[in-house]
SEBA-314713 format. One record per residue: residue number from 0; x, y, z of N, C-alpha, C in turn. Coordinates in steps of 0.001 Angstrom, whole numbers, plus 500000, padded with zeros to 6 digits. Example, Ala and Ser with C-alpha at 12.3 -4.5 7.8 and 13.67 -1.06 7.14 Angstrom:
(pt 0, (513190, 494310, 507800), (512300, 495500, 507800), (513200, 496700, 507800));
(pt 1, (512850, 497750, 507080), (513670, 498940, 507140), (512900, 500030, 507870));
! end
This chain:
(pt 0, (166347, 037215, 115978), (166020, 037972, 117187), (166295, 037124, 118419));
(pt 1, (166364, 037764, 119571), (166627, 037060, 120836), (165327, 036760, 121572));
(pt 2, (165318, 035608, 122247), (164229, 035275, 123181), (164791, 035377, 124599));
(pt 3, (164099, 036142, 125465), (164590, 036413, 126813), (163609, 035867, 127857));
(pt 4, (164150, 035255, 128877), (163307, 034779, 129978), (163990, 035104, 131296));
(pt 5, (163327, 035917, 132125), (163846, 036250, 133451), (163291, 035297, 134498));
(pt 6, (164137, 034909, 135455), (163721, 034023, 136559), (164180, 034647, 137863));
(pt 7, (163256, 034704, 138827), (163574, 035305, 140116), (163480, 034252, 141219));
(pt 8, (164405, 034328, 142187), (164362, 033485, 143366), (164441, 034388, 144591));
(pt 9, (163447, 034292, 145488), (163416, 035188, 146646), (162741, 036517, 146323));
(pt 10, (162104, 036574, 145166), (161407, 037792, 144761), (160344, 037424, 143740));
(pt 11, (159400, 038328, 143513), (158320, 038112, 142543), (158479, 039078, 141378));
(pt 12, (158414, 038507, 140153), (158520, 039353, 138963), (157202, 040069, 138735));
(pt 13, (157257, 041383, 138571), (156058, 042196, 138368), (156019, 042532, 136847));
(pt 14, (154960, 042128, 136186), (154831, 042414, 134778), (155534, 041354, 133935));
(pt 15, (156072, 041775, 132786), (156661, 040854, 131808), (157973, 040272, 132312));
(pt 16, (158160, 038974, 131989), (159402, 038304, 132293), (160193, 038021, 131015));
(pt 17, (159797, 038669, 129906), (160461, 038369, 128611), (161019, 039619, 127959));
(pt 18, (160994, 040758, 128622), (161542, 041970, 128043), (163012, 042095, 128305));
(pt 19, (163552, 043199, 127806), (165000, 043432, 128010), (165302, 043932, 129430));
(pt 20, (164291, 044314, 130189), (164450, 044676, 131578), (163294, 044059, 132371));
(pt 21, (163426, 044044, 133682), (162421, 043368, 134520), (162268, 044140, 135791));
(pt 22, (161078, 044094, 136351), (160766, 044704, 137644), (160401, 043594, 138611));
(pt 23, (161022, 043660, 139796), (160759, 042582, 140788), (160356, 043201, 142115));
(pt 24, (159601, 042405, 142913), (159240, 042785, 144277), (159893, 041748, 145200));
(pt 25, (160929, 042138, 145958), (161579, 041174, 146835), (160683, 040716, 147968));
(pt 26, (160948, 039530, 148506), (160289, 039063, 149706), (160622, 040048, 150861));
(pt 27, (159911, 039972, 151977), (160121, 040908, 153046), (161516, 040842, 153637));
(pt 28, (162083, 039627, 153658), (163421, 039452, 154209), (164249, 038566, 153308));
(pt 29, (165568, 038641, 153503), (166472, 037727, 152797), (166988, 038287, 151480));
(pt 30, (168059, 037673, 151002), (168636, 038031, 149722), (167758, 037485, 148611));
(pt 31, (167963, 038000, 147353), (167259, 037433, 146241), (168160, 037372, 145004));
(pt 32, (167784, 036514, 144063), (168578, 036283, 142879), (167741, 036494, 141616));
(pt 33, (168335, 037148, 140619), (167707, 037340, 139331), (168595, 036747, 138252));
(pt 34, (168042, 035907, 137393), (168796, 035348, 136295), (168074, 035591, 134980));
(pt 35, (168854, 035678, 133913), (168297, 035969, 132584), (168829, 034910, 131607));
(pt 36, (167912, 034228, 130943), (168272, 033224, 129914), (167947, 033777, 128528));
(pt 37, (168943, 033799, 127665), (168769, 034364, 126323), (169164, 033324, 125279));
(pt 38, (168316, 033198, 124216), (168683, 032331, 123081), (168163, 032958, 121807));
(pt 39, (168700, 032541, 120722), (168259, 032992, 119393), (166965, 032300, 118995));
(pt 40, (166018, 033046, 118412), (164794, 032455, 117915), (165107, 031419, 116855));
(pt 41, (164533, 030239, 116989), (164717, 029188, 116017), (166011, 028428, 116163));
(pt 42, (166860, 028848, 117109), (168145, 028157, 117290), (167937, 026903, 118159));
(pt 43, (168945, 026100, 118166), (168926, 024901, 119017), (168669, 025326, 120460));
(pt 44, (167663, 024713, 121094), (167289, 025129, 122477), (168394, 024849, 123455));
(pt 45, (169336, 024024, 123134), (170429, 023736, 124058), (171470, 024852, 124095));
(pt 46, (171429, 025757, 123146), (172406, 026823, 123096), (171758, 028098, 123613));
(pt 47, (172070, 028406, 124888), (171543, 029628, 125528), (172688, 030319, 126266));
(pt 48, (172443, 031579, 126563), (173392, 032376, 127335), (172640, 032804, 128617));
(pt 49, (173253, 032509, 129756), (172597, 032826, 131038), (173463, 033765, 131851));
(pt 50, (172851, 034745, 132462), (173518, 035639, 133398), (172692, 035740, 134661));
(pt 51, (173314, 035974, 135775), (172538, 036050, 137034), (173198, 037083, 137959));
(pt 52, (172428, 037521, 138879), (172865, 038491, 139885), (172168, 038231, 141203));
(pt 53, (172970, 038151, 142290), (172414, 038001, 143612), (172459, 039332, 144301));
(pt 54, (171356, 039756, 144842), (171230, 041027, 145561), (171249, 040738, 147059));
(pt 55, (172254, 041231, 147735), (172399, 041072, 149180), (171671, 042208, 149882));
(pt 56, (170721, 041844, 150707), (169896, 042866, 151359), (170434, 043134, 152785));
(pt 57, (170550, 044377, 153128), (170951, 044778, 154465), (169728, 044716, 155370));
(pt 58, (169789, 044025, 156501), (168610, 043937, 157382), (168143, 045331, 157771));
(pt 59, (166855, 045548, 157845), (166341, 046857, 158244), (166742, 047170, 159676));
(pt 60, (166934, 048431, 159971), (167321, 048867, 161320), (166361, 049918, 161814));
(pt 61, (166451, 050177, 163086), (165617, 051197, 163712), (166402, 051831, 164870));
(pt 62, (166067, 053049, 165147), (166682, 053744, 166313), (165859, 053519, 167599));
(pt 63, (164753, 052805, 167473), (163911, 052544, 168650), (164674, 051721, 169685));
(pt 64, (164417, 051959, 170948), (165065, 051224, 172030), (164018, 050828, 173068));
(pt 65, (164388, 049860, 173883), (163558, 049442, 175015), (164115, 050146, 176250));
(pt 66, (163300, 050979, 176875), (163700, 051683, 178097), (163189, 050945, 179306));
(pt 67, (164049, 050771, 180313), (163664, 050073, 181541), (164906, 049516, 182220));
(pt 68, (164771, 049059, 183461), (165879, 048560, 184254), (166431, 047264, 183696));
(pt 69, (167765, 047048, 183885), (168388, 045802, 183493), (168119, 044701, 184504));
(pt 70, (167746, 045089, 185752), (167519, 044091, 186794), (166074, 044182, 187306));
(pt 71, (165500, 043004, 187546), (164209, 042904, 188191), (164409, 042017, 189427));
(pt 72, (164483, 042668, 190571), (164775, 041915, 191828), (163546, 041253, 192371));
(pt 73, (162401, 041934, 192302), (161157, 041390, 192828), (160014, 042189, 192253));
(pt 74, (158791, 041644, 192399), (157623, 042398, 191941), (157612, 042608, 190443));
(pt 75, (157237, 043838, 190064), (157114, 044182, 188611), (157843, 045478, 188315));
(pt 76, (158197, 045650, 187054), (158835, 046888, 186597), (158414, 047146, 185152));
(pt 77, (158221, 048432, 184773), (157740, 048749, 183421), (158846, 048819, 182381));
(pt 78, (158484, 048556, 181135), (159387, 048702, 179983), (158586, 049387, 178878));
(pt 79, (159252, 050297, 178161), (158588, 051094, 177134), (159472, 051146, 175881));
(pt 80, (158853, 051109, 174745), (159548, 051354, 173475), (159612, 052867, 173233));
(pt 81, (160795, 053386, 173096), (160979, 054826, 172912), (161857, 055053, 171679));
(pt 82, (161936, 056321, 171277), (162810, 056760, 170187), (162401, 056162, 168842));
(pt 83, (161109, 055937, 168651), (160612, 055420, 167356), (160799, 056486, 166271));
(pt 84, (161449, 056146, 165174), (161581, 057126, 164064), (160270, 057256, 163284));
(pt 85, (160172, 058277, 162508), (158998, 058513, 161663), (158808, 057312, 160731));
(pt 86, (157604, 056802, 160641), (157305, 055687, 159786), (157438, 054334, 160460));
(pt 87, (157960, 054294, 161672), (158078, 053041, 162425), (157017, 053005, 163532));
(pt 88, (156435, 051827, 163724), (155389, 051669, 164745), (155685, 050429, 165559));
(pt 89, (155238, 050450, 166827), (155338, 049299, 167690), (154362, 048225, 167234));
(pt 90, (154782, 046942, 167343), (153907, 045820, 166934), (153544, 044944, 168107));
(pt 91, (154565, 044311, 168769), (154262, 043348, 169825), (155467, 043103, 170690));
(pt 92, (155216, 042542, 171895), (156259, 042110, 172823), (156303, 040588, 172877));
(pt 93, (157485, 040064, 173239), (157623, 038649, 173571), (158754, 038513, 174577));
(pt 94, (158775, 037411, 175299), (159786, 037142, 176300), (160283, 035725, 176137));
(pt 95, (161570, 035499, 176420), (162197, 034224, 176119), (161753, 033105, 177042));
(pt 96, (161357, 033431, 178291), (160950, 032380, 179246), (159895, 032928, 180185));
(pt 97, (158662, 032418, 180058), (157586, 032867, 180913), (157647, 032189, 182287));
(pt 98, (158572, 031232, 182469), (158765, 030618, 183782), (159641, 031484, 184691));
(pt 99, (160301, 032516, 184087), (161158, 033418, 184850), (160441, 034750, 185068));
(pt 100, (159758, 035256, 184044), (159037, 036499, 184164), (157891, 036534, 183162));
(pt 101, (156835, 037244, 183482), (155667, 037336, 182603), (155425, 038787, 182213));
(pt 102, (154693, 038969, 181091), (154398, 040291, 180579), (152953, 040651, 180899));
(pt 103, (152721, 041910, 181261), (151350, 042376, 181527), (150595, 042599, 180217));
(pt 104, (151310, 042930, 179143), (150689, 043186, 177858), (151659, 042844, 176750));
(pt 105, (151126, 042351, 175619), (151994, 042067, 174478), (151760, 043005, 173303));
(pt 106, (150719, 043841, 173383), (150364, 044673, 172232), (150315, 046157, 172553));
(pt 107, (150906, 046581, 173669), (150967, 047995, 174003), (152428, 048418, 174062));
(pt 108, (152723, 049618, 173689), (154117, 050086, 173654), (154748, 050118, 175026));
(pt 109, (153929, 050058, 176076), (154443, 049944, 177461), (153904, 048659, 178066));
(pt 110, (154787, 047890, 178689), (154382, 046661, 179347), (155114, 046562, 180667));
(pt 111, (154655, 045674, 181548), (155346, 045431, 182803), (155812, 043998, 182854));
(pt 112, (157002, 043810, 183418), (157576, 042482, 183593), (157466, 042123, 185056));
(pt 113, (156903, 040935, 185309), (156688, 040482, 186687), (157559, 039268, 186932));
(pt 114, (158283, 039286, 188063), (159148, 038168, 188438), (158324, 036973, 188903));
(pt 115, (158615, 035805, 188327), (158012, 034552, 188785), (159069, 033492, 189067));
(pt 116, (160296, 033748, 188675), (161380, 032797, 188874), (162691, 033561, 188984));
(pt 117, (163784, 032902, 188663), (165116, 033476, 188735), (165907, 033075, 187482));
(pt 118, (166590, 034040, 186890), (167391, 033752, 185716), (167442, 034932, 184773));
(pt 119, (167962, 034714, 183574), (168114, 035775, 182561), (167083, 035585, 181448));
(pt 120, (166410, 036648, 181105), (165417, 036597, 180000), (165784, 037634, 178971));
(pt 121, (165325, 037384, 177749), (165462, 038334, 176671), (164072, 038908, 176365));
(pt 122, (163944, 040193, 176506), (162696, 040898, 176197), (162827, 041437, 174761));
(pt 123, (161833, 041102, 173943), (161855, 041502, 172528), (160641, 042361, 172200));
(pt 124, (160923, 043475, 171542), (159865, 044330, 170984), (159955, 044294, 169463));
(pt 125, (158861, 043994, 168798), (158867, 043943, 167331), (158373, 045295, 166790));
(pt 126, (159160, 045868, 165889), (158864, 047159, 165317), (158588, 046986, 163831));
(pt 127, (157564, 047684, 163324), (157239, 047647, 161886), (157731, 048939, 161237));
(pt 128, (158461, 048818, 160106), (158853, 050002, 159371), (157847, 050345, 158289));
(pt 129, (158089, 051339, 157510), (157133, 051819, 156509), (156894, 050787, 155384));
(pt 130, (157801, 049830, 155245), (157616, 048756, 154227), (156950, 047522, 154830));
(pt 131, (156467, 047661, 156085), (155836, 046568, 156816), (156800, 045437, 157118));
(pt 132, (158098, 045768, 157180), (159108, 044787, 157605), (159176, 044796, 159136));
(pt 133, (159347, 043619, 159733), (159433, 043485, 161182), (160891, 043604, 161609));
(pt 134, (161161, 044470, 162559), (162501, 044689, 163093), (162458, 044371, 164589));
(pt 135, (163081, 043274, 165018), (163081, 042967, 166466), (164195, 043760, 167182));
(pt 136, (163867, 044326, 168345), (164903, 044911, 169189), (164799, 044194, 170555));
(pt 137, (165933, 044024, 171219), (165932, 043166, 172411), (166630, 043891, 173579));
(pt 138, (166344, 043371, 174744), (166978, 043841, 175992), (167130, 042643, 176915));
(pt 139, (168317, 042434, 177478), (168549, 041367, 178456), (168214, 041841, 179831));
(pt 140, (167400, 041040, 180532), (166935, 041420, 181878), (167391, 040314, 182846));
(pt 141, (168056, 040737, 183940), (168446, 039781, 184997), (167361, 039774, 186044));
(pt 142, (166746, 038629, 186223), (165633, 038483, 187167), (166115, 037783, 188439));
(pt 143, (166048, 038430, 189566), (166490, 037846, 190802), (168006, 037969, 190971));
(pt 144, (168511, 037305, 192013), (169940, 037378, 192371), (170772, 036574, 191353));
(pt 145, (172092, 036843, 191342), (172978, 036067, 190470), (173037, 034597, 190869));
(pt 146, (173596, 033774, 189989), (173663, 032324, 190198), (175077, 031854, 189941));
(pt 147, (175608, 031015, 190830), (176853, 030309, 190541), (176459, 028944, 189978));
(pt 148, (176867, 028673, 188741), (176393, 027447, 188084), (176966, 026210, 188711));
(pt 149, (176340, 025062, 188383), (176791, 023774, 188932), (178223, 023458, 188536));
(pt 150, (178667, 024020, 187424), (180033, 023760, 186925), (181094, 024557, 187655));
(pt 151, (180702, 025516, 188483), (181668, 026370, 189199), (182103, 025704, 190495));
(pt 152, (183406, 025771, 190775), (183919, 025258, 192042), (185122, 026074, 192477));
(pt 153, (185511, 025930, 193738), (186645, 026687, 194270), (187913, 025870, 194126));
(pt 154, (188919, 026493, 193497), (190241, 025876, 193325), (191183, 026344, 194433));
(pt 155, (192000, 025424, 194936), (193001, 025834, 195910), (193382, 024690, 196787));
(pt 156, (194356, 024934, 197684), (194879, 023856, 198570), (193823, 023431, 199587));
(pt 157, (193793, 022150, 199851), (192879, 021598, 200867), (193616, 021301, 202171));
(pt 158, (194949, 021448, 202175), (195716, 021308, 203398), (196803, 022354, 203418));
(pt 159, (197064, 022943, 204573), (198110, 023955, 204673), (198743, 023930, 206076));
(pt 160, (199933, 024461, 206162), (200568, 024667, 207450), (200140, 025979, 208039));
(pt 161, (200741, 026349, 209162), (200411, 027596, 209843), (200993, 028801, 209071));
(pt 162, (200226, 029919, 209105), (200696, 031207, 208565), (201232, 031124, 207140));
(pt 163, (200512, 030395, 206296), (200902, 030262, 204892), (200055, 031204, 204008));
(pt 164, (200665, 031709, 202941), (199935, 032535, 201972), (199313, 031593, 200927));
(pt 165, (198031, 031728, 200728), (197279, 030815, 199867), (196402, 031587, 198879));
(pt 166, (196266, 031061, 197691), (195379, 031652, 196684), (194226, 030684, 196380));
(pt 167, (193033, 031210, 196383), (191841, 030459, 196019), (191091, 031200, 194903));
(pt 168, (190524, 030432, 193976), (189834, 031074, 192866), (188577, 030297, 192505));
(pt 169, (187618, 031042, 191969), (186382, 030416, 191456), (186606, 030044, 190013));
(pt 170, (186261, 028800, 189688), (186628, 028259, 188365), (185852, 028887, 187211));
(pt 171, (184671, 029424, 187420), (183918, 030076, 186346), (183087, 031229, 186899));
(pt 172, (182721, 032123, 186027), (181995, 033317, 186453), (180555, 033020, 186810));
(pt 173, (179981, 033924, 187568), (178551, 033803, 187861), (177731, 034090, 186619));
(pt 174, (176500, 033649, 186659), (175534, 034011, 185616), (174433, 034844, 186253));
(pt 175, (173589, 035392, 185394), (172467, 036209, 185852), (172907, 037522, 186539));
(pt 176, (173976, 038094, 186014), (174286, 039494, 186349), (175112, 039719, 187606));
(pt 177, (175905, 038753, 188060), (176774, 039005, 189181), (177821, 040064, 188868));
(pt 178, (178069, 040951, 189827), (179009, 042036, 189578), (180208, 041996, 190531));
(pt 179, (180116, 041226, 191637), (181211, 041171, 192587), (181188, 039811, 193243));
(pt 180, (182339, 039450, 193869), (182485, 038143, 194535), (182952, 038396, 195967));
(pt 181, (182197, 037899, 196904), (182502, 038123, 198339), (182964, 036798, 198963));
(pt 182, (184158, 036836, 199524), (184775, 035651, 200111), (184728, 035754, 201631));
(pt 183, (184705, 034587, 202280), (184738, 034542, 203716), (185374, 033233, 204133));
(pt 184, (185867, 033169, 205369), (186452, 031940, 205914), (185672, 031591, 207176));
(pt 185, (185124, 030394, 207188), (184410, 029897, 208346), (185439, 029290, 209300));
(pt 186, (186080, 030161, 210080), (187145, 029754, 210999), (187678, 030989, 211678));
(pt 187, (188714, 030860, 212527), (189268, 032026, 213226), (189780, 033073, 212212));
(pt 188, (189276, 034302, 212322), (189657, 035379, 211407), (190384, 036487, 212151));
(pt 189, (191315, 037140, 211443), (192000, 038319, 211979), (191151, 039518, 211610));
(pt 190, (190370, 040011, 212532), (189424, 041059, 212227), (189615, 042221, 213253));
(pt 191, (189860, 043396, 212712), (190034, 044613, 213544), (191092, 044411, 214634));
(pt 192, (192251, 043950, 214231), (193344, 043828, 215155), (193259, 042626, 216062));
(pt 193, (192564, 041574, 215609), (192389, 040365, 216389), (193707, 039579, 216501));
(pt 194, (193627, 038377, 217021), (194838, 037567, 217261), (195581, 037261, 215993));
(pt 195, (196894, 037298, 216071), (197729, 037065, 214865), (197673, 035592, 214434));
(pt 196, (197095, 034730, 215253), (196975, 033320, 214848), (195731, 033097, 214008));
(pt 197, (194945, 034125, 213747), (193726, 033945, 212981), (194002, 034028, 211475));
(pt 198, (193034, 033577, 210657), (193096, 033693, 209188), (192969, 035188, 208809));
(pt 199, (193634, 035562, 207708), (193556, 036914, 207218), (193251, 036913, 205728));
(pt 200, (192451, 037878, 205280), (192243, 038132, 203842), (193264, 039203, 203456));
(pt 201, (194233, 038797, 202597), (195314, 039706, 202212), (194953, 040559, 200988));
(pt 202, (194075, 040012, 200128), (193707, 040781, 198919), (192768, 039986, 198034));
(pt 203, (192161, 040705, 197100), (191326, 040069, 196109), (189834, 040053, 196400));
(pt 204, (189444, 040580, 197601), (188017, 040618, 197918), (187253, 041369, 196815));
(pt 205, (186162, 040779, 196352), (185397, 041358, 195262), (185656, 040763, 193924));
(pt 206, (186761, 039989, 193799), (187141, 039345, 192552), (186996, 037846, 192639));
(pt 207, (187284, 037129, 191553), (187152, 035682, 191534), (188378, 034982, 192124));
(pt 208, (189409, 035726, 192479), (190615, 035142, 193077), (190966, 035899, 194343));
(pt 209, (191213, 035171, 195424), (191506, 035810, 196696), (192798, 035260, 197256));
(pt 210, (193545, 036122, 197982), (194750, 035715, 198675), (194486, 035692, 200183));
(pt 211, (194793, 034584, 200822), (194559, 034405, 202262), (195860, 034073, 202965));
(pt 212, (195887, 034330, 204263), (196981, 033835, 205130), (196354, 032933, 206163));
(pt 213, (196817, 031696, 206202), (196240, 030734, 207157), (196627, 031093, 208577));
(pt 214, (195808, 030644, 209525), (196080, 030881, 210936), (197039, 029848, 211523));
(pt 215, (197220, 029880, 212824), (198131, 028922, 213454), (197370, 028107, 214522));
(pt 216, (196094, 027824, 214209), (195265, 026987, 215053), (194895, 025767, 214217));
(pt 217, (195213, 024588, 214665), (194873, 023359, 213951), (193352, 023221, 213895));
(pt 218, (192826, 023228, 212697), (191370, 023136, 212523), (191071, 022877, 211038));
(pt 219, (189861, 022513, 210758), (189356, 022462, 209389), (188415, 023649, 209200));
(pt 220, (188757, 024502, 208230), (187934, 025694, 208003), (187258, 025545, 206623));
(pt 221, (186335, 026447, 206342), (185643, 026456, 205079), (185870, 027818, 204416));
(pt 222, (186398, 027785, 203201), (186556, 028990, 202408), (185372, 029081, 201479));
(pt 223, (184613, 030165, 201602), (183350, 030314, 200880), (183397, 031533, 199956));
(pt 224, (182541, 031452, 198890), (182423, 032617, 197998), (180979, 032658, 197490));
(pt 225, (180448, 033864, 197354), (179144, 034118, 196728), (179323, 035247, 195713));
(pt 226, (178499, 035223, 194693), (178417, 036343, 193759), (177328, 037292, 194197));
(pt 227, (177526, 038580, 193996), (176542, 039571, 194438), (176162, 040511, 193292));
(pt 228, (174986, 041093, 193389), (174527, 042138, 192483), (173567, 043035, 193244));
(pt 229, (172973, 043949, 192561), (171981, 044826, 193194), (170746, 044067, 193660));
(pt 230, (170588, 042802, 193225), (169433, 042002, 193631), (169786, 041020, 194744));
(pt 231, (171007, 041047, 195284), (171365, 040156, 196373), (172506, 039225, 196074));
(pt 232, (172539, 038101, 196781), (173652, 037163, 196704), (173226, 035827, 196101));
(pt 233, (174206, 035170, 195496), (173977, 033881, 194875), (174042, 032750, 195882));
(pt 234, (173890, 031544, 195384), (174213, 030339, 196147), (175728, 030342, 196453));
(pt 235, (176140, 029495, 197389), (177529, 029493, 197893), (178324, 028352, 197298));
(pt 236, (179590, 028666, 196956), (180581, 027623, 196610), (181645, 027652, 197670));
(pt 237, (182215, 026484, 197978), (183158, 026432, 199113), (184170, 025302, 198944));
(pt 238, (185213, 025346, 199760), (186235, 024322, 199811), (186660, 024148, 201269));
(pt 239, (186871, 022913, 201727), (187345, 022650, 203071), (188857, 022677, 203091));
(pt 240, (189440, 023332, 204088), (190872, 023453, 204215), (191288, 023036, 205632));
(pt 241, (192181, 022059, 205728), (192671, 021587, 207019), (194000, 022270, 207335));
(pt 242, (194101, 022816, 208551), (195313, 023495, 208978), (196023, 022676, 210043));
(pt 243, (197347, 022474, 209854), (198125, 021728, 210816), (199564, 022203, 210834));
(pt 244, (200307, 021855, 211938), (201667, 022293, 212063), (202585, 021545, 211109));
(pt 245, (202266, 020287, 210764), (203091, 019500, 209863), (202508, 019634, 208462));
(pt 246, (203216, 020250, 207527), (202665, 020430, 206189), (202430, 019123, 205440));
(pt 247, (203022, 018035, 205910), (202783, 016729, 205256), (202485, 015666, 206331));
(pt 248, (201367, 015745, 207009), (201061, 014743, 208015), (200864, 013370, 207400));
(pt 249, (200983, 012346, 208278), (200928, 010972, 207784), (199656, 010696, 207002));
(pt 250, (198550, 011290, 207401), (197287, 011037, 206706), (197312, 011506, 205267));
(pt 251, (198231, 012427, 204939), (198270, 012972, 203595), (199481, 012467, 202780));
(pt 252, (200250, 011543, 203379), (201445, 011011, 202671), (201053, 009863, 201772));
! end
């Protein structure tokens, strides 16, 4: 006759582990493995036959969502768990950084997020299904105005002649939800039919790359850019540009 021994990893064997079949209770999360060792009664213990099977578990899902604004500019704003399916219940809230925003409640299906800093946070609601498995759902919230990171800088020429076409670009995107980029030149501008010797914005306003036409007044100007969103404007990045009639003056040779 055969001797059978079942072994489970990531699950608990319910009842007998020596029959021709076995019943197991998996852990709440993760894959599990079942192996079966078989040998003949009275045979050499070194001679066994082993078979195993790994069961890959699909993470539980839910149709529940977090309802609320993507942006928190100031003050507080509410968030609610909605669209809970039958058998699913709300469990708790958590937030990725309490130095950026705080929660009014962690154990009610509706909570308020209050701004205390600036940056991006992840709001998490934990949902329990009918098997008591925890299903986290998340929402990214932009708190305050966008930010241009320390690694971002303006690329482009630092010296130009008169009436030259120039391209300037921001080296990296804004963080914290910037949606547009606003450029300006701190110097003589051609605005509403102004003097033709002034600087002009030819194109690209709103994007990370802008095309300018330099003026014909010798000066050092500042080309600036900020990122904007519904919560306001970011810090400024800039580059100094010197304008002169000689495209290669002695100081730059």
